[in-house]
TIBA-49951 format. One record per residue: residue in one letter; x, y, z of N, C-alpha, C in turn. Coordinates in steps of 0.001 Angstrom, whole numbers, padded with zeros to 6 digits, always signed. Atoms other than C-alpha are relative to their C-alpha. Layout:
<atoms>
AXYZXYZXYZ ...
</atoms>
This chain:
<atoms>
M+001072-001271+000161-000146+000065-000096+001279+001015+000164 S-000622-001550+000103+001332+003438-000887-000628+001076+001023 A+000727-000982-001009+001217+006309+001346-000890+000866-000467 A+000463-000669+000929-000045+008271-001483-001783-000331+000248 R+001767+000029+000437-003842+006517-001228-000218+000752+001448 F+000625-000752-001248-004415+008081+002520+000322+001530+000412 Y-000406-001513-000276-003061+011530+001787-001478+000530-000088 F+001401-000428+000367-005994+013924+002330+000558+001550+000207 P-000375-001426-000368-005073+017831+001822-000070+000479+001153 Q+000505-000916-001457-004836+019630+004965-000916+000939-000050 E+000704-001447+000056-006570+022622+003677-001794-000417-000359 E+001291+000706-000132-009761+020377+002581-000815-000298+001083 L+000313+000831-001391-009756+018435+005972-000616+001639+000543 H+000429-001357-001165-009917+022121+007695-001518+000806-000720 R+001064-000745+000139-012638+023184+005289-001073-000557+000259 E+001227+000642-000561-014813+020281+005925+000101-000049+001536 L+000096-000329-001392-013996+020411+009683-000613+001411+000519 D+000778-001455-000383-015276+024068+009723-001430-000084-000616 L+001286+000316+000360-018391+023024+007695-000389-000770+000847 C+000713+000782-000844-019206+020436+010137-000140+000897+001282 R+000017-000795-001107-018584+022780+013097-001382+001309-000481 L+001078-000809+000116-020968+025393+011176-001535-001028+000037 K+001378+000481+000000-023717+022911+010690-000252-000362+001599 V+000186+000203-001029-023417+021782+014211-000297+001078+000900 Q+000463-001408-000569-023740+025401+015290-001389+000350-000432 V+001721-000884+000473-026971+026008+013295-000683-000975+000782 M+001148+001080-000242-028447+022611+014277-000015+000082+001742 E+000370-000403-001793-027733+023660+018415-000573+001077+000149 S+001139-000982-000103-029164+026835+017659-001468-000094-000137 A+001542+000126+000683-032009+025842+015966-000816-000961+001121 L+000529+000869-001296-032770+023069+019027-000189+000631+000830 A-000029-000997-001227-032126+025989+021563-001087+000723-000542 D+000826-000535-000154-034656+027829+019944-001498-000567+000037 V+001164+000931+000262-037142+025163+019631-000238-000334+001645 L-000108+000130-001811-036403+024345+023748-000510+001239+000019 E+000476-001115-000847-036932+027975+024449-001733+000331-000255 E+001265-000326+000358-040181+028178+022616-000891-000900+000914 L+000535+000951-000392-041419+025054+024013-000154+000208+001888 R+000052-000359-001245-040659+026514+027417-000949+001204+000552 F+000692-001235-000066-042199+029727+026978-001496-000503-000231 L+001129+000369+000216-045192+027781+025978-000940-000551+001333 H+000493+000770-001471-045163+025811+029311-000040+000751+001104 R+000774-001081-000990-044934+028891+031218-001259+000864-000134 Q+001110-000705+000359-047915+030280+029415-001170-000644+000810 I+000863+001175-000595-049749+027077+030323-000080-000156+001475 T-000020+000481-001745-048718+026821+034145-000419+001549+000505 Q+000182-001445-001050-049145+030561+035066-001544+000710-000550 V+001122-001010+000082-052561+031625+033253-001018-001311-000315 P+001241+001077-000004-055590+029031+034069-000737+000184-001655 E+001138-000015+001253-057696+030280+031174+000857-000035-001617 T-000637+000153+001248-054829+029738+028419-000545-001275-000426 H+000921+001395+001396-056678+026367+027376-000519+000375-001125 T+001007-000686+001240-058663+028410+024874+001020+000256-001016 R-000996-000770+000848-055465+029575+023294+001248-001072-000112 I-001046+001246+000035-053432+026138+023532-000268-000381-001843 P-000260+000631+001466-054345+024897+019773+000516+001281-000712 E-000523-001353+000947-053318+028355+018176+001222-000175+000610 A-001221-000087-000333-050141+028426+020282+000778-001269-000738 L-000603+001229+000501-049269+024749+019366+000120+000133-001620 G-000054-000135+001485-050179+025530+015572+001525+000953-000147 D-000875-001348+000643-047938+028842+015625+001396-000840+000464 L-001131+000697-000403-045153+026301+017495+000207-000890-001452 V+000021+001033+001381-045654+023667+014175+000708+001026-001120 E-000492-000773+000917-045245+026717+011910+001672+000427+000526 E-000987-000733-000458-041979+027959+013791+000764-001617-000259 L-000697+001018+000049-040869+024308+013917+000550-000685-001773 Q-000469+000252+001624-041259+024023+009824+000904+000945-000345 F-000590-001004+000217-039512+027367+009661+001592-000639+000199 T-001347+000227-000626-036430+026044+011681+000522-001178-001028 R-000154+000934+000676-036631+022802+009595+000591+000264-001242 N-000031-000719+001043-036381+024733+006596+001735+000581-000169 Q-001423-000464-000184-033408+026516+007788+000964-000884+000122 L-000979+000801-000117-031597+023714+008632+000287-000933-000759 E-000336+000960+001154-031968+021776+005531+000706+001118-001221 S-001154-000533+000727-030382+024554+003629+001248+000923+000332 L-001484-000148-000276-027806+025288+005787+000799+000874-000711 N-001112-001248+000523-026613+028511+004261+000255+000975+001104 G-000518-000998-001326-025036+029973+007274-000928-000285+001357 S+000898+000342-001209-026838+029832+010721-001202+000831-000178 L+001381-000596+000289-030476+030672+011231+000108+001311+000462 E-000106-001571+000223-029696+034229+012399+000495+000405-000924 E-000950-001010+000996-027497+035100+009512-001431-000088-000659 A+001657+000280+001021-030768+033610+007486-000629+001121+000082 T+001031-001127-000502-033121+035767+009183+000539+001224-000207 G-000640-001081+000190-030820+038797+009488-000014+000106-001697 Q-000572-000513+001417-030099+038546+005372-001819-000027-000502 V+001730-000453+000388-034339+038501+004947+000045+001146+000274 F+000037-001184-000409-034212+041686+006827+000801+000880-000752 Q-001200-000871+000357-031170+042927+005084-000651+000473-001385 C+000560-000023+001516-032590+041998+001323-001282+000390-000217 D+001877-000657+000191-036322+043489+001939+000448+001240-000363 A-000233-001598+000425-035860+046351-000255-001080+000614+000111 G+001130-000363+000333-039530+046807-000108-000660+000416+001707 Q+000398+000294-001176-039418+046873+003606-000998-000668+000989 Q+001308+000786-000002-042326+044385+003948+000113-000753+001288 F-000163+000584-001165-040749+042218+006876-000040+001002+001088 R-000131-001004-001171-039850+045330+009039-001102+000647+000521 E+001379-000466-000445-043110+046770+008734-000683-000829+000711 R+001291+001206-000820-045055+043753+009772+000359-000377+001088 L-000372+000274-001643-043019+043142+012668-000142+001324+000680 V+000709-001714-000697-043643+046916+013593-001369+000086+000384 K+001482-000294-000189-047208+046407+013066-000413-001052+001260 L+000188+001302-001159-047209+043050+015042+000470+000788+001361 M+000019-000475-001187-045605+044782+017887-000786+001078+000450 N+000936-001034-000519-048019+047828+018180-001102-000792+000208 L+001245+000471-000367-050822+045699+017552-000317-001350+001557 A-000372+000748-001128-049326+043349+020209-000598+001068+001512 L+000232-001037-001142-049191+046359+022820-001196+000462-000030 R+001734-000631-000215-052570+047685+021983-001072-001066+000334 H+000865+000921+000170-053997+044514+022187+000070-000412+001683 W-000459+000094-001566-052292+044314+026093-000826+000847+000556 E+000708-001026-000870-053478+047510+027160-001498-000233+000184 E+001477+000307-000090-057246+046921+026402-000135-001080+000777 T+000521+001207-000962-057136+043769+028035+000457-000157+001498 T-000038-000264-001212-055371+044490+030801-000148+001175+000733 G-000276-001647-000196-055382+048140+031351+001479+000352+000444 T-001313-000574-000269-051625+048354+031819+000693+000156-001003 T-001032-000583+000840-048775+049561+030107+001320-001058-000294 K-001030+001201+000462-045776+047997+028122+000631-000429+001185 L-000676+000007-001299-043859+048406+031516-000646-001404+000589 E+000472+001462-000610-046276+045567+032979+000442-001443-000872 L+000384+000938+000929-046121+043831+029737+001530-001041-000052 A-001397+000395-000281-042155+043442+029825+000218-000530+001393 E-000039+000660-001006-042452+042411+033188-000776-001350+000233 Q+001001+001366-000341-045382+039894+033319+000919-001357-001315 S-000188+000810+001111-043877+038405+029981+001876-000735+000302 G-001087+000275-000142-040222+038233+030857+000841+000043-001351 I-000981-000050+001105-039032+038659+027192+000588+001259-000231 W-001130-001397+000229-038059+042435+027389+000448+000309+001247 K-000556-000147-001658-035837+043558+029965-000313+001454+000233 L+000616-001134-000964-036734+046524+032322+001314+000587+000303 H-000975-000795+000065-034042+049383+032444-000225+001386+001058 E+000237-001266-001045-033813+052078+035449+001059+001269-000806 D-000933-000716+000693-032706+055068+033947-000814+001587+001166 K-000061-000917-000837-032621+058211+036299-001513+000132+001214 G+001033+000304-000850-034981+056485+038662-001231-000591-000662 Y+001299+000295+000691-037778+055653+036070+000625-001599-000643 L-000054+000999+000673-038216+052307+034530-000443-000114-001356 R+000605+000030+001877-038079+052000+030520+000421-001422-000463 V-000327+001095+000780-038115+049362+028266+000430+000323-001457 R-000510-000628+000848-035652+050761+025954+000012-001057-001406 T-000251+001287+000804-035214+047578+023579-001785-000283-000750 L+001204+000064+000695-039212+047083+023390-000439+001257-000783 D+000177-000960+000570-039274+050530+022327+000422+000247-001292 R-000581-000120+000769-037172+050245+019783-000823-000918-001155 Y+000757+000543+000627-039520+047887+017938-001375+000778-000153 L+001740-000827+000137-042818+050192+017834+000357+001185-001678 S+000244-000803+001016-041395+052000+014759+001174-000586-000679 V-000848+000672+000611-039526+051191+011814+001386+000492-000141 P-001500-000825-000190-036620+053830+011744+000962-000299+000933 T-000627+000382-001050-035902+052451+015286+000521-001357+000235 L+000121+001370+000202-036160+048836+014385+001348-000441-000360 P-001106-000156+000376-032723+047250+014592+000160-000971-000946 K-000316+000587+001602-030942+046076+011533-000098-001579-000028 Q+000432+001492-000151-030927+042469+012737-000959-000114+000995 P+001184+000016-001496-034295+042415+014893-000212-001190+000675 R+000046+001344-000558-035079+039583+017077-001333-000117+000101 W+001511+000147+000334-038371+038759+015344-000589-001173+000980 R+000588+000691-000923-038705+035753+018076-000633+000488+000751 D+000050-000663-001306-039132+037985+020694-001560+000682-000152 V+001217-000583+000276-042130+039838+019065-000909-001000-000359 T+001038+001445+000056-043807+036277+018117-000502-000137+000927 R+000426+000496-001392-043528+035411+021631-001165+001119+000830 T+000616-000905-000341-044847+038587+022757-001477+000144-000368 V+001249+000173+000442-047844+038206+020453-000740-000855+000805 R+000893+001293-000259-048701+034797+021506-000258+000442+001909 F+000244-000058-001199-048260+036034+025209-001135+001173+000174 V+000972-000886-000025-050589+038729+025037-001498-000209-001045 L+001210+000693+000555-053141+036901+022934-000628-001091+000900 S+000223+000927-000810-053182+034647+026012-001059+000381+001200 R+000697-000777-000910-054698+037543+028183-001523+000299-000280 G+001516-000270+000417-058113+037672+026377-000233+000717-001304 S+000129-000471+001271-059712+039373+023546-000121+001466+000184 S-000063-001110+000008-059662+042837+022167-000459+000676-001164 S+000306-000101+001688-060656+044886+019324+000809-000130-001218 V-001056+000447+001010-057610+044153+017580+000750-001557-000047 V-000410+001089-000354-057149+040599+018191-000431-000774-001065 E+000285+000803+001765-058542+039074+014444+001256+000993-000604 E-001143-000348+000878-055900+041738+013133+001180-000331+000289 L-001121+000319-000050-053186+040492+014990+000235-001293+000029 L-000022+001300+000942-053744+036943+014241+000344-000201-001217 R-000406+000150+001554-053914+037555+011018+001504+000078-000627 N-001219-000400+000100-050784+039595+011076+000847-000976+000376 L-000748+000927-000174-049052+037126+012803+000362-001183-000939 Q+000061+001377+001285-049734+034175+010305+000364+000534-000955 E-000660-000502+001289-049032+036475+007604+001607+000342+000057 F-001252-000273-000337-045699+037406+009330+001012-001589-000335 Q-000425+001270+000020-044714+033463+009721-000246-000662-001571 R+000165+000555+001396-045758+032637+005987+000698+000669-000682 M-001087-000430+000871-043470+035401+004814+001206-000653+000470 L-001469+000685-000448-040545+033972+006776+000285-001402-000204 M-000470+001436+000302-041116+030723+005768-000253+000034-001812 H-000159+000327+001599-041851+031401+001837+001671+000882+000005 S-001573-000011+000045-038243+033183+002260+001053-000619+000463 S-001178+001030-000123-036519+030699+003476+000281-001264-000692 T-000129+001518+000460-037377+027847+001211+000904+000823-001556 
</atoms>
């Protein structure tokens, strides 16, 4: 047997190892996202007794999110966050960004109508958005950035917005509940179509 048979160029080996590492990172990220989504649903179910009426909708949303994650894993065009980041960067018409901002504003309006409280209580009760103390006042700077297109981050955390929508939907009905559900479903469809 000659030694040449077992020769594998180091550059190719390093490229293959890097590609394998990237695939593992993508899969770990996707699984972490799914686990986080399941934990969030579990918290909703155990914290609010009347959520049993919204469980089928929440499970439907979870299935859509799992399908989106599976599509991202299959394509393996970088990590899941890079892929969704590209969706937001490549959207010349600003459709994704506008839809995300609309979702957040509708969620906030729904929250205010159903609970009679503000975005501060939303951030505190949901645990999704961080509260910051600034000169003796509590603020939700990150959440505030999601309320208008110009202040929306370049790579928005769209999952935080969809989790917020699901959280506020578990609180009851309002004048915007149907519009909120319709916009959530349309946003998820847009994401799924952009990933294929």
